[in-house]
Backbone bond lengths (Angstrom), bond angles and torsions (degrees), N, CA, C in turn:
res aa  C-N    CA-C-N  psi(-1)  N-CA   C-N-CA  omega(-1)  CA-C   N-CA-C  phi
1 M - - - 1.433 - - 1.485 113.98 -
2 N 1.387 112.92 129.38 1.399 119.45 -171.30 1.615 106.99 -86.63
3 V 1.305 121.39 127.36 1.428 126.03 -171.02 1.668 104.28 -82.57
4 A 1.306 119.32 -33.66 1.394 126.77 176.20 1.541 111.01 -59.93
5 S 1.213 116.64 -51.04 1.524 121.79 177.17 1.409 113.16 -62.60
6 L 1.287 114.69 -39.96 1.538 122.56 179.51 1.568 107.36 -59.77
7 A 1.407 115.27 -47.68 1.375 117.21 178.17 1.527 115.86 -57.54
8 T 1.295 114.19 -36.43 1.510 115.00 -176.92 1.472 115.65 -87.39
9 T 1.496 117.50 -14.98 1.322 114.77 177.50 1.573 114.39 -100.41
10 L 1.324 116.24 -11.75 1.366 121.23 175.95 1.457 119.45 -58.50
11 P 1.372 116.89 -46.10 1.550 119.02 179.81 1.524 105.28 -68.78
12 M 1.206 125.71 -35.51 1.517 123.26 175.51 1.489 107.13 -59.14
13 L 1.361 117.49 -52.14 1.398 118.09 -177.94 1.473 116.62 -59.05
14 L 1.235 115.98 -35.84 1.600 119.38 -178.50 1.525 103.18 -77.73
15 V 1.293 128.25 -32.46 1.435 125.68 173.49 1.392 112.97 -65.63
16 G 1.331 119.13 -41.04 1.508 123.41 172.34 1.483 114.78 -56.64
17 M 1.337 113.26 -48.65 1.424 122.70 176.11 1.501 118.35 -55.66
18 L 1.372 109.41 -44.64 1.516 119.62 174.29 1.518 110.84 -62.31
19 G 1.268 113.19 -45.71 1.608 117.21 178.47 1.573 108.21 -63.70
20 I 1.204 120.35 -35.80 1.568 120.55 178.13 1.437 106.86 -63.34
21 F 1.447 119.71 -49.02 1.415 123.74 -175.99 1.404 114.67 -66.35
22 L 1.339 118.38 -30.42 1.421 124.32 178.61 1.541 109.27 -76.24
23 V 1.356 123.65 -32.82 1.322 129.84 179.14 1.594 105.57 -68.04
24 I 1.286 117.84 -48.07 1.539 124.65 178.05 1.405 109.71 -54.82
25 G 1.303 114.03 -49.86 1.434 119.13 179.87 1.473 119.86 -61.53
26 V 1.381 117.74 -33.86 1.472 126.27 176.18 1.511 108.43 -68.38
27 I 1.389 116.29 -42.91 1.458 125.50 -179.30 1.458 107.00 -58.11
28 I 1.406 113.68 -48.94 1.571 116.40 -175.78 1.422 112.35 -66.24
29 L 1.346 116.36 -38.08 1.476 118.19 175.43 1.556 114.09 -61.84
30 V 1.421 118.27 -44.99 1.422 119.71 179.38 1.508 110.93 -67.08
31 V 1.156 116.78 -31.62 1.617 120.12 -176.39 1.566 102.54 -72.38
32 T 1.393 121.69 -42.37 1.371 121.34 -178.00 1.617 108.77 -67.23
33 L 1.296 114.88 -46.12 1.386 116.19 -176.53 1.522 109.56 -60.52
34 L 1.225 117.56 -46.29 1.449 121.41 179.00 1.528 115.44 -58.06
35 N 1.353 109.72 -39.52 1.448 118.67 177.06 1.576 108.58 -61.39
36 K 1.252 117.85 -47.03 1.423 122.36 177.42 1.472 116.76 -57.23
37 I 1.373 112.96 -48.41 1.449 125.40 177.01 1.544 113.34 -54.87
38 F 1.419 110.44 -52.50 1.449 109.62 -177.18 1.580 115.82 -80.67
39 S 1.352 113.79 -23.80 1.566 115.08 173.33 1.510 111.45 -68.72
40 S 1.256 120.03 -34.77 1.498 121.79 -178.25 1.542 108.66 -77.83
41 K 1.348 119.84 -27.13 1.436 120.18 179.03 1.668 107.25 -75.21
42 G 1.240 116.47 -28.78 1.446 121.46 177.80 1.461 116.90 -62.94
43 E 1.401 113.64 -32.92 1.441 111.82 -170.59 1.525 109.64 -83.13
C-alpha cells in the first residue's frame, strides 16, 4: 500500500463523500417541502 498515493487520493475521497451527503440532504429537504405543500393543499 502506497502512503503517498493515499495522501493524494484521501482529500478527493472526502470531497466526494461530502458531495454525496449534501445531495442526499437536498433530496430529503425537497421531499419534505413537497410533502408539506401538497398535504396542506389537500385539507
